N, C-alpha and C positions, 0 to 999 in steps of 0.2 A: 740438470740431468734427472734429478729425482722427480721434477715436475713432469718431464716428458714420460718417464716411466709410469707415473700415476695415470696420465692421459691414456697411455697404451692399455692399461688395465681396465679402464672404464669405457674405452671406445666401443668394444664389441657388445657389452650389455646394453649400451645406449642405442646402438644400431638395431639390436634385436627387439628392443622395446618399441622403436619407431616403426619397424616392420610389422610388429604384432598388433598395433593400433588399428589399421584398416582391416586386418583379418578378423579381429574381434568385432568391429562394427558391422562387417558383412554377415558374420555369424549371428549377431544379435538381430539384424534385420530379417534374416531367413527364419529365425525362430518365431519372431512376432508375426510374420506374414503367413506362417504355416507351410512354406515351400518345402521344408525338409520333413514334414510330418505326413505327407500324403501316402508314402509307402507303408508306414506303420499303421495308419488308420485303415488302409485297405486290407492289410494283414489281419487286423483285429476284427474287421467286418467279416472277412472270410471265415475266421475261426468261429465267430458267433453263429454264422449261418450253418456251418458244418455241424456244430454241436446240436442244432435243432433238427437237422436232417438225418443225423446218424442213428436215430432210434433211441437215444438216451432219454432218461426220465426228465424231460423238460416240461414242467407243469406250467399251465397258464397262470398269469398273475391273479391273485384272489381279489385284487382291487378293481377288476373290470368285469362287466357283464356282457362284453362283446364276445362273439364266437371267434375261433381261430382265424376265420376269414374276414374278421373285422365288422361283421354285420351286427346291427343293433335293432331294437324294436321299441317304438314309442307309441303308446295308445292309451287313451283315458276313457274308461267305460262311463256311461251315464249313471248318475246316482238315482236311487229310487225316490219317489215322491209319495208321502203318506203311506209308507209300506207297513207290512205286518211281519212279525217274526215267525219263522218256520224252521223246524228242526228235523234232522234225519240221522239215524244211526245205521252205519254200514257194517254188515257182518261180512268181512272180507276173508280171503284165503289165509291171511296172516294175522287176523285179530279184529278188534272192534275199533271203529272210528266214528266220531260224531261231528256234525256241522250244524251251525245255526246261521241263517241268512235273514236279511231284511229285504222283502220283495214287495213290489207294488203291483197294481193291476195291469201295468204294461209289461210285466216280466223283467223290469229293471231290478237289479239286485246288487247287494254288497255283503261281504262276509262279516259276521258279527263275532263268531268264535269257532275254533276248530280244535278238536282234541283227538290225537292219534294214540289209540290204546295199545296195550301189550297183547301178545299172542298166547296168553295163558290158556285159552280154550282149546288150543291145538297141540299142546305139548305134553299131554298125558297127565297133567297135574290138576285138572279142574274136575270138580264134581258138579252135579246138577245144581246144588245149592250155590256153588261158586259162580256158575253162569248166571243164575237168577239174581244174585247179589250184584254182579257186574252190570247187568242190564238195568237194574233198579238205580244204580249209581248214575248211569248215563241219563236216564229219564229224569231223575231228581235234579241233576245239574241243569237240564234244560228248563225245568219248571222254575228253578231259582233265577234263571236269566230272563224270565218273562215269556217263555214260549207256552202257549195254551195247550191243554191236553189234546185237543182235536188236531193240532198242527205238528204232532210228533209222529214220525213215520219210521218204519224199519225196512231195509232193503238187504237182500242176500245176493251177493254178486255171483255171476256165472261161474267164476273160478272157485268160490267158496262152496258152491253147491256140490262140488266134486269131493268135498271133505265130509267124511261120515258124521262128524260131530255137529255139523250145521243142522242136522235133523233134530238133534236134542235141543239146540238153541231155538229153532223154529217152534218146536213143541212147547217150550217154556214161554215163549212170547205169546202164543195163542192162549195159554192158560192165564196169562196176565191180561188178556182182553185186547191184544194188539193184532192188527192185520200184518201178515208177513208177505212182503212183495218180492217175488222171485223174478229175476231178469235173465234173459238169454244173452249170449255174446252179441247178437245182432242188436238187441235193444240197448245193451250197455254201450256199444260203440256210438249209437245214435244219441243216447243221453249225454255221453261225454262231449260230443260235438255241440249239443244244445247249450252246455254250460260254458264251453271254452272258446268256441269259434265266433268272433264278432261278425255281424252281418256284412260289414264292409269287406270281409275276407272270404265270403262264400264262393267267389268266382276264381280264386287263385291259391287256395290253401287246403290242407287236409289235417286230420287229427290222428295222433297215435297215442294209445293208452297202454303202456307196458305194465301189466299187472303181474302178480305172482303166479296165478294159475293160467292166464292167457294174455295175449296182446290183441287189442281191438284197433283196427284202422278204419277211418270213416271219412267221408267227404260229401258235399252237396252235389247231387247229380242233376241231370236234365229235368227241368220242370220243378226243381226245388226238393225232390225226393232225396232223402239221405241214404247213401250206400255204405254198407259196413261189411267187414270181413274179419275173420279170427285167425290168429296164428299162436304158436306156443308162448307161454309166459316165462318170466325170469327164473322160475324154479324148475326148469326143465332138467337141470343137472341132477336133481333128486331121483329122476327116473332113469338115470344112466345114459341119457341122450347126449350125443357128441355136438360140440360147438359147430363144426363144419356143416353137419346135417341140418341143424337148426338155422344157421346162417343162410343156407341155400333155400330152405323152405320159406323163411320170412321174406327173403329177397324176391322169390318167385311171386309171392302173394302181393307184396308192395308194388311190384311192377304193374299191377292192374290199376293203380291210381292214374287217372287221366293226366296227360302231360301238362294241361293247362292249370292243374290244381297243385302243382309242386313248388310254387315259389316260396311258400312258408309252411312249416309244420308246427302246429300247436301240440305239445307233447305233455303227457300226464303219466302218473304212476310212481311207485316207490323208488325205483332206480333213478328215473329222471330227477326226482326230488333230491336224492343224494348227490347227483352230479351238479345240480343247480346250487346246492348248498355250498359247494366249494368256491364258487365265484360270485355269490350274491354280494352286492355292494352294501345294502342296508335293509330297508323294508319295502323296496319296490315290488310291485305285483308281478312284473314280468322279468324273466332272466333268460337271456339267449345262451344256450349251451355251447360249449366248445366242441370241436370235432371229436368224434369218439376215440380216435388214436391218441388224443391228448391225455386221456385218463389212464391211471394205473391202479385199478381197484384191487383190494386185498380180499374182500368178501366174495364168496362164490356166487351169491345172488346178484351182486352188483356187476361182477364180471360177465355173467350170463346176460344181464340186461344191456350192458354195453355192446355185446355181440349182436343182440337184436337191433339196437339203435344203429349200429354200423350197417347192418343188412338193409334197413330202411333207407339210410342215407345213400348207400351205394346203388340201390334200385331206382331212386328218384332223382339223385344228384341235387337234392335240396340242400342249401347251405345255411338256412336259418331255422333252427329248432327252438321254439319259444316255450319255456316252461311257465305255466300260470300257477302261482302260489295259492290261489283261492279256489280254482275250479276243480271239479271232479264229476264223475257220472252220477253220483247221488244227488248233487245239486241240480243236475240236469233232470233228475226224477222229480224234484220239487218244482222245477220250472214247467214240467209237463202236466202238473195237476191243475184242474179247473177250479 
């Protein structure tokens, strides 16, 4: 009797265990095969997509140089053969910059050094003696790096010529025995193109140089003649100009770029430099910028520059903006010398 009672007590747990075995096996198979995960995966994918499209601050990965559209750019310039060192000091709207290149007789070139100076000359803190000392420093550094005296040049950008203090700087340079080269916006755009646009891209690309004082847009026109136009620069906010007005003005001008020249844009300037710095992988020469909407700048100048960048993008529908870490219009000036 006691034996039957024991069996009665154990019978239901044993049956439950026997029933549970196939259920467990089916569940394990479903887990391993992923059958039961499809809904969760789809929900997770929808959540990720919504986060990116909802206007939140979703920054592009800093480990990639691809644009938000996935475009990349691979190009290897030819190296100079038996070149000579040449140096140039740029007097820009935001300060002094200097560059040294190795250039050969065929105009093949490579950067040797670049020095981006401070804007002490434009902030009300510099005297004539300070300016002279700063210029001597730049010149002395070039001599130390092997540049001959005859190969040192000075260029004052079109934007900087609008600054009253550049007249003092030009006067000091002349007293020191140097020629001061003044460039117009048209010349600046053409010189930027000469330094940054590879010949292989003459037929399908254009150049945008977003400076502080102005923006230069250029391309190779019919018969090889370079076409250039000028729009406001990234410091337009200092003049109380509104973002919408500048956006419309830049977009109208950029729409003049021929449709067959809009596949790639080689972009230069201080703001593109800041944007490229966020996503540069290492020491590569070219970085493809992300879409302008991807950036959330804090600085007023960068914010204004992104507005200009967006206007150019919207006018041309170009999706590949390539920043060149070595090129600028002053190097184009050196390349234009005979």
